[in-house]
N, C-alpha and C positions, 0 to 999 in steps of 0.2 A: 504494500500500500504506500502511495507517494505521500511524503510529508511536506506540508506547505505552511510557511509562516509569512509574516508581513514583508520580510526582506528577500527571502530566497526561495527558489523552487528546485527540487531535486529532479534532474533529468536522467539519472541512471538508476540502477537497482538500489533498493534500500541498503544504506550503509556505505554507498559510494561517496566520493568527494566531488563528483561532477555536479556543479550547481550553476544555475542561471540566476544572476543577481538582478532583482527588480530595480535597485538603486542605480545600476549601471546603464539603464536605458535612457538615452537623451530625449525625454518626453518633450522638452522645449523645442528641440530641432524637428521632431516629428510634427508638432503642432504648427510650426512655421511652414514646413514643406506642405502640410495639409492645406493651409490657408492659400499658399501660392498655387497649389494644384486646383483648388476650388475656383480661384479667380481665373486660372488658365482654362478651366472647363467652361466658364461663362463666356470667355472670349471666343472659344471654338464653337460654341453652340448658339450664341445670340448675336444678331447683326449689330445691335447698338453697341455692345461691348467691343465687337471687332472693329467697328468704325473708330471708337475711342482709342483702342490700342494702336491702330495704324497711324492716327494723328499724333498721339503722344510719343510714339516710337521715334518720330522725327527729331525729338530733343535729346535722344540718348547719346548720339555722337558728340554733341556740344557739351553735355554733362561730363563725359569721359575726358574730353580735351581740356575743359576747365579744371577738372580734378588733377589730371596728370601734369598739366602745365603749372598749376599752382603748387603742386607738391615738389616739382623740380626746383622752382624758384625758392620755395621754403627750405629745401635741403641745402642749397648753395648759400643762401643768405643766412640761414640758421647756423651753419657751420662757422661762418665768419663771426657772427655775433657770439656764438658759444666760445670761440677762441679768444675773442675780446673780453668775454666774461672771466676768463682764466688768466688774463694778462696781469703782470706784476705792476704795470703802470696804473696808478690810481685813477687818472683822468679817463683812460681808455676803458677800464673796468666799470667805472661809474656811468659812463656813456652807454655801455651795453646794458647795464642794469636799468637805466632810465628807459631805454627802448623797450626792454622786456616788460617792465612793470606798466608802462604806459599802454602798450598794445593789449596786454593781458587784462588790464583793468577796464577796458572799454568793451561794450557789447559788440559782437562781430558785425551785426547789421549796421550799426552806427559807423564803425570804422570803414566798412565797405562804401558807405555813402560819402564819407569824408574824402577817401582816396579817389574814388571814381568820378565824383562830381566836383568837389571843392578843389582838391589838389591838381587833378588833371585840368580842370577849368582854368586855374590860375596859370598853369604852364602854357596852355594854349593862348591865353590872353597876353602873356609876356612875349610869346613868340610873334604875335601880331600877324603880319602878312605871311610869315613862314609857317603859320599854324596849319595851313592846308596840307603840308607834308607831314605834319605830326598831329594827326587826328585819329588815334586808335579807336576801334569799335568798342562798344560797351562790354562785349565778351572778353576782349583783350584786357580792358581795364579791370573787369571783375576777376580775371585770372591773376593779374598782378596783385590786386588787393588781397586775395586769399593767400597768395604766396607770402606777402609781407606780414600778414596776420599770423599765419602758422609758423613763420620763421621764429617768432618769439617763443613759441612752445617747443619747437624742435631745438632751439638754441640751448634750452635747459636740459633737453634729452642728451645732447652732445656733451654738455658740461658734466652731467652726472655720470655718463658713460666713461669719459676720460678720467674723472676723479676716482672711478671704481677700480682702476688698475693700480696695483700695488706700487708704491714708490720704489720698491726694490727693482722693478722692471726698468725704470728710468735710470737708476743708479748702475744697473748692469750694463745698459747701453752706453752710458757715459764712460764706464770703466774700460771699454774696448775702443774708446776714441771717437765715438759718435757725437756730433754736435747736438744742441738742443732740438733743432729742427729735424735732424735725422732720427733722433730718438722718438720724437712725436710721430713722424711719418712711417718709420719702419718697425717700431716696437710697440708704442702705446696705442696708436690709432687702429691698427689691424685687430688688436684684441678688444678695443672698445666697441668697434663696429659690430662685432659678434654679439656683445651684450645689449646693444641698443636697438638691434633690428626688430624685436617684438614691439618695443615702444614706438618705433617709427611706423610699423604696420598699423598700430592703433591710431596714430595721427593721420595716416592715409585714409582710414575708414571714417574718421571724424571729419576730415576735409571733404570726402565724398558727400557726406550728409549735409555739410554746410554749404556745398556748392549750390544747393537749392536757394540759398539766400540771394544769389545774384539775380534771381527772378525779380527782385525789387527794382532793378535798373533795366528791366525789360529784356534780359538775355533769354533767348528762346531755348532754354534747357528743359529738362523733363517737367519741372514744376510749372514753369511759365506756359509750356505747351498744354499742360493740364488745365490751367486757369483759362487759357484761350478757348479750349474745346468746351469746357463746362459752362463758360460764359455764353456761348452761342447755342448750346444744346440743352442746357439746364439739367444734364445728366450728372449730377454731383456725386451720387453714390458710385456709379460706374467709373467716372473719371478718377476719383481719388482712390478707389480700390485698385485700379490699374496702376496708378502711381505708386501705391503701397507695394504692389508686387514687384515693380521695377527696382525700387530701393532695397527691398528685402533680398531679392535675388543677388544684387550687387554686393551688399554689405555682408550677407551670410557667406557668399562665396569667398570673399576676402578674409572673413573671420576663420573659416575652416582652413584656408591656406595658411593663415598665420598660426593656428593651433598645430598644424602639421609641421611647420618649420620649428616651432618651439620644442616639439618632441624630438626633432632631429638634432637640435643643438643642446638638448638637455644632458647634463653630465650625470651619469649614474652614481648613486651614493655608494 
């Protein structure tokens, strides 16, 4: 007779150690996949849902471009700010801290508006007649804005990752004649990047979700396309459920990839 309790279910003969653990089942993931599948079924079987999907799908490419472009900018600028944060020069270090705290202390949507409308507007006005050559689209402005914003968060990730490396590693590099820059480039940074990859992955997922905020400046990514379609069709349930499926598919895919990577780099005890 099979013994069952709240946590485990025996799958072998009585007395065997082969058990299936209820607590090991990712119910949350099953639920999310179920929701995505339900929305997909509606899209396949109902014309109104299919029409909404076809229209909103047009914003996927721009969402991915804004996300990837913003993340690349954030990585480059964030590394610069992170190194400035570790500088022994008091002025440089405080300048980096000022930038980080200023950006992190502002709502993302407010910072996007300030950068894309106010700052770009001032630059175009200063250029005067030459502004025609420097009039980036709002998609480009939004991408730059997200990169500048997330650089403040990624700078702290780089700082923490570099500081997590034992000082003995730097001393060992210096003992064999490496300069400070060589120690950072050849000894410390390669080890730090391994430690900070999961955190960078989380920032990429967060940036993907925050890319929806550029819809406030009429960039036709997924959220703006949904607003346009629901505004003319009044199919708010269909439109926003399709949008939900898009974002869940993207974020869950990245999350699962990140979990796989974390297991790959995990050091066994």
